[in-house]
Structures are given as C-alpha cells and as structure tokens.
C-alpha positions in Angstrom: 87.9 103.0 90.2 84.4 104.0 91.2 83.6 105.6 94.6 82.5 102.2 96.0 85.8 100.6 95.0 87.8 103.6 96.1 86.2 103.5 99.6 87.8 100.2 100.3 91.4 101.4 100.5 93.2 104.1 102.5 96.8 104.9 103.0 98.6 105.3 106.3 102.3 106.2 105.9 102.3 104.6 102.5 100.7 101.3 103.6 97.3 100.3 102.3 94.6 99.6 104.9 91.3 98.1 103.7 88.2 99.7 105.0 84.4 99.5 104.5 81.6 101.9 105.3 79.4 99.7 107.5 76.4 100.6 109.7 77.1 104.4 109.2 80.8 104.4 110.0 84.2 103.2 108.7 85.4 99.7 109.7 89.0 98.8 109.2 90.9 95.6 108.6 92.6 94.8 111.9 95.3 92.7 110.2 96.2 95.6 107.9 96.4 98.0 110.9 98.7 95.7 112.8 100.9 95.2 109.8 101.2 99.0 109.5 102.1 99.3 113.1 104.6 96.4 113.6 105.6 95.3 110.1 106.8 91.8 109.7 105.4 89.0 107.7 103.1 87.4 110.3 100.5 90.0 111.3 97.8 87.3 111.6 99.7 85.5 114.3 100.4 88.7 116.1 96.7 89.5 116.1 95.8 86.0 117.4 98.3 86.4 120.2 97.0 90.0 120.9 93.4 88.8 121.2 94.5 86.3 123.9 96.3 89.0 125.7 93.3 91.3 125.7 91.0 88.6 126.9 93.4 87.9 129.8 93.4 91.6 130.7 89.6 91.5 131.1 88.6 93.0 127.7 86.1 90.1 127.2 83.7 92.3 125.2 86.2 92.4 122.4 84.6 89.5 120.4 81.3 91.4 120.4 82.9 94.5 118.9 84.9 92.7 116.2 83.0 92.3 112.9 83.6 89.9 110.0 83.4 91.8 106.7 84.3 90.6 103.2 87.4 92.3 101.9 89.6 91.7 98.9 92.9 89.8 99.6 96.2 90.0 97.7 95.0 87.1 95.5 92.2 89.3 94.2 89.5 87.2 96.0 87.3 88.4 98.8 87.4 86.7 102.3 85.8 87.4 105.6 88.2 89.5 107.6 88.3 90.7 111.2 87.3 94.4 111.2 86.6 97.0 113.8 85.4 100.6 114.0 87.6 103.4 115.2 86.5 103.2 118.8 87.4 99.5 119.1 90.6 99.9 117.2 91.7 102.6 119.6 91.5 100.0 122.4 93.3 97.3 120.3 96.2 99.4 119.2 96.8 100.9 122.6 98.1 97.5 123.6 100.7 97.4 120.7 104.1 98.8 121.6 104.8 100.9 118.5 105.8 104.6 118.1 103.2 104.7 115.3 100.2 104.2 117.6 99.5 107.9 118.3 99.9 108.9 114.6 97.5 106.0 113.6 94.9 107.1 116.2 95.0 110.6 114.7 94.7 109.1 111.2 91.7 107.0 112.2 89.9 110.0 113.7 90.6 112.0 110.5 89.3 109.3 108.2 86.1 109.0 110.1 85.6 112.8 110.1 86.4 113.0 106.4 83.6 110.5 105.5 81.0 112.7 107.2 82.3 115.8 105.5 82.2 114.1 102.1 78.6 113.1 102.6 77.8 116.8 103.1 80.1 118.0 100.3 81.0 115.3 97.6 83.6 117.7 96.0 85.8 117.0 99.1 85.9 113.4 98.2 87.3 114.2 94.7 89.9 116.5 96.2 91.1 113.8 98.6 91.3 111.3 95.8 93.5 113.7 93.8 95.7 114.1 96.8 96.0 110.3 97.3 97.0 109.8 93.6 99.6 112.6 93.9 101.1 111.0 96.9 101.4 107.7 95.0 103.3 109.6 92.3 100.8 109.8 89.4 101.3 112.7 87.1 98.7 115.5 87.0 97.6 114.8 83.4 96.8 111.2 84.3 95.0 112.2 87.5 92.8 114.6 85.7 91.6 111.9 83.4 91.2 109.4 86.3 89.1 111.8 88.3 86.9 112.5 85.3 86.5 108.7 84.8 85.4 108.4 88.4 82.7 111.0 87.8 81.5 109.2 84.7 81.5 105.9 86.5 79.5 107.4 89.4 76.9 108.8 86.9 76.6 105.3 85.4 76.2 103.4 88.7 73.6 105.9 89.9 71.6 105.1 86.8 72.0 101.4 87.5 70.7 101.7 91.0 67.8 103.9 89.9 66.9 101.3 87.2 66.7 98.2 89.3 70.3 97.0 89.8 70.7 95.9 93.4 73.5 93.3 93.8 77.2 93.4 93.3 77.0 90.5 90.9 74.7 92.5 88.6 77.1 95.5 88.8 79.9 93.2 87.8 77.9 91.7 84.9 77.1 95.1 83.4 80.7 96.3 83.9 82.0 93.3 82.1 79.7 93.8 79.2 81.1 97.3 78.7 84.7 96.2 79.1 84.2 93.2 76.8 82.7 95.5 74.1 85.5 98.1 74.5 88.6 95.9 74.9 87.5 92.3 74.0 88.4 91.5 77.6 86.5 91.1 80.9 87.8 92.8 83.9 89.6 89.8 85.4 91.1 88.9 82.0 92.4 92.5 81.6 94.0 92.4 85.1 95.8 89.2 84.0 97.2 91.1 81.0 98.6 93.7 83.3 99.8 91.2 85.9 97.5 92.6 88.6 95.9 90.9 91.6 94.2 93.0 94.3 95.0 96.3 92.5 92.3 98.3 90.8 92.5 97.9 87.0 91.8 101.5 86.2 94.6 102.7 88.4 96.9 100.9 86.0 95.5 102.0 82.7 97.2 104.3 80.2 95.6 107.6 79.1 94.0 106.1 76.1 92.7 103.1 78.0 91.1 105.4 80.5 89.5 107.6 77.8 88.0 104.6 76.0 86.7 103.2 79.3 85.0 106.6 79.9 83.6 106.6 76.3 82.0 103.1 76.8 80.5 104.1 80.2 79.3 107.5 79.2 77.7 106.0 76.0 76.0 103.3 78.1 74.6 106.0 80.5 73.2 107.9 77.5 71.5 104.7 76.1 69.9 104.0 79.5 68.4 107.4 79.5 67.4 107.6 75.9 65.8 104.1 76.0 64.5 104.4 79.5 65.8 100.9 80.2 64.6 99.2 83.4 65.9 95.9 84.8 69.0 93.8 84.2 68.1 92.4 80.7 67.6 95.8 78.9 70.5 97.4 80.9 72.7 94.5 79.8 71.9 95.2 76.2 72.7 98.9 76.6 76.0 98.0 78.3 76.9 95.7 75.4 75.9 98.5 72.8 77.8 101.2 74.8 80.9 99.0 74.9 80.6 98.3 71.2 80.8 102.0 70.5 84.0 102.4 72.4 85.3 99.1 70.9 84.9 100.5 67.3 86.8 103.6 68.3 89.6 101.5 69.8 89.8 99.5 66.5 89.9 102.7 64.5 92.8 104.0 66.6 94.7 100.7 66.3 94.1 100.7 62.5 95.4 104.3 62.1 98.3 103.9 64.5 99.3 100.4 63.6 99.7 99.6 67.3 97.5 97.9 69.9 95.7 100.2 72.5 95.7 97.5 75.2 99.0 97.8 77.1 100.6 95.3 79.4 102.1 98.2 81.4 101.0 98.6 85.0 102.1 101.2 87.4 102.9 99.4 90.7 106.3 101.1 90.9 105.1 104.7 90.8 107.1 105.6 93.9 110.1 106.1 91.6 108.7 109.6 90.9 106.2 111.4 88.8 108.6 112.3 86.0 109.5 108.6 85.4 105.8 107.7 85.5 104.9 110.4 82.9 107.6 109.0 80.6 106.2 105.5 81.0 102.7 106.7 80.3 103.7 108.5 77.2 105.7 105.5 76.0 102.7 103.2 76.5 100.4 105.6 74.5 102.8 105.9 71.5 
C-alpha cells in the first residue's frame, strides 16, 4: 500500500480505526472508535444515542466540531463518515463508560505526535509501518519486500504529482494500467480473486506478486523520467508500457515453472502466527 493508503488505517489494541490527515491534523472515524471502546454490533446506534446525551448535557457545539469525511467501508466503497480530531474525540469518549478510555486517549495523543515527527523525519514512518506489520504477524522476509514496495510506490506517485496528476481518479486510472499490464487484472478484479473487500490488495500479495508489482511501478517511473512525460495521456501510455514489462516477466515465470503467479491466497488470518504465515507464503510461491 502507498503512504496515502496506509495513512487511512491505524490499530488500537488490534482493532482498525480509519483516519485521515485533514486540515493539518488527524481525523478519526467516530464509529470505529466507539466500536473499539464498547464492542457490540451496533456502534452506529450507540453513537446516535450518545450524540443526544451530549446535546442534553449542554455540549451543543458538538455538531460544529464533527466533520464528514469520505472513508472506505467494509464493502470496499467510500462513504461520508462522522469524524473528529483528537481534541473533540477526547470529549466524546469521556462520556463512554469503558476501561479502555484512558488507553485510547493516550493512543490518540501518540498518533497525532507521530504524524508531526514523520513529516520531519520520513524514516520514522517506515519504521512504524514495519512495527505494524510485525504486530499483525507478517514474517520479516515479506515485510522487507512490502516496505521496499512502499518506497517504490511513493517514488512513482511523486512523479505523477510533479507531472500533472491531481485527482484520485487519475491515480486510480494509472495504477490500473500498470496492474492490468502486469497481471491482466485491474485492482478491483484482483481483490475479487483474493476475496477481499476493504483490505489493501498489496497486504495480501505473495512475495512474487509484490516483486512483479514493484517491477511494473519502477519501470513506469523510469519511463516517465526518460520520456519526460507530462499530463495524463502520456503518463497513461508509460504506465501501460511499464506494466507490460512486468507482465512479460510474469509470463516467463509461469512458462518456466508451469504454475500461475497470481494466487487466490489472502492473509486475513495472520494472527495465527508468523511461522504459519511464512509456510503459507512459501506454499503460494511454489
């Protein structure tokens, strides 16, 4: 996943909390925070009831401090979601009877501080990503490739921004060109092969899938620079050509091995342990 994608998820005690860097600070999904605090299967109703309670207690400025930001849901689509910055969340969660409130407050403060640190020193972001993957149970060998892939992706997206790509739609178009050329699948189609919804595709790739993704993106970056491409049309051609390079490599591997590179394996059950995960990764690559 690239840095932009990665920034949208954080973990609190093993639970995913969606977040977005907005107006110079982190904003968090209130529904996710409530679910992390109280559990259950109706966090939205809990939040609606809590809003009424806060209004009755005189916190009528709440609506002005709650923002609606687009975030991905479990079905893979993006919806407008109630979000708040750390300061507003502190007030909200103070009204929730849960032993996790104080740990969550410390976690929110830490996440906010980390973002400022990472702006000053980007290497810290990579270190924290590595720690996050380790906590999820990924093996070191896979993490090394994943982090290298993130760096390659960041290099590519920096080129896109410098060469006139501005919208998320254009980023998606270029990404799909590379993926189509590499795997004969667009991102959403590939996620269906791996039975994924909201999860990030790259977090569920095998070693060889990650390597080929890097090859397609690194080649595309080189073509942009060599051709000095500007604007979406030339960049799209570079992305198609870069993906084709990786695609030919994939086909060579498949011809030599007699087995498909694209794997239906995903790694949702990583909490079973790194050793088990390593075994599954090796099996998928054989």
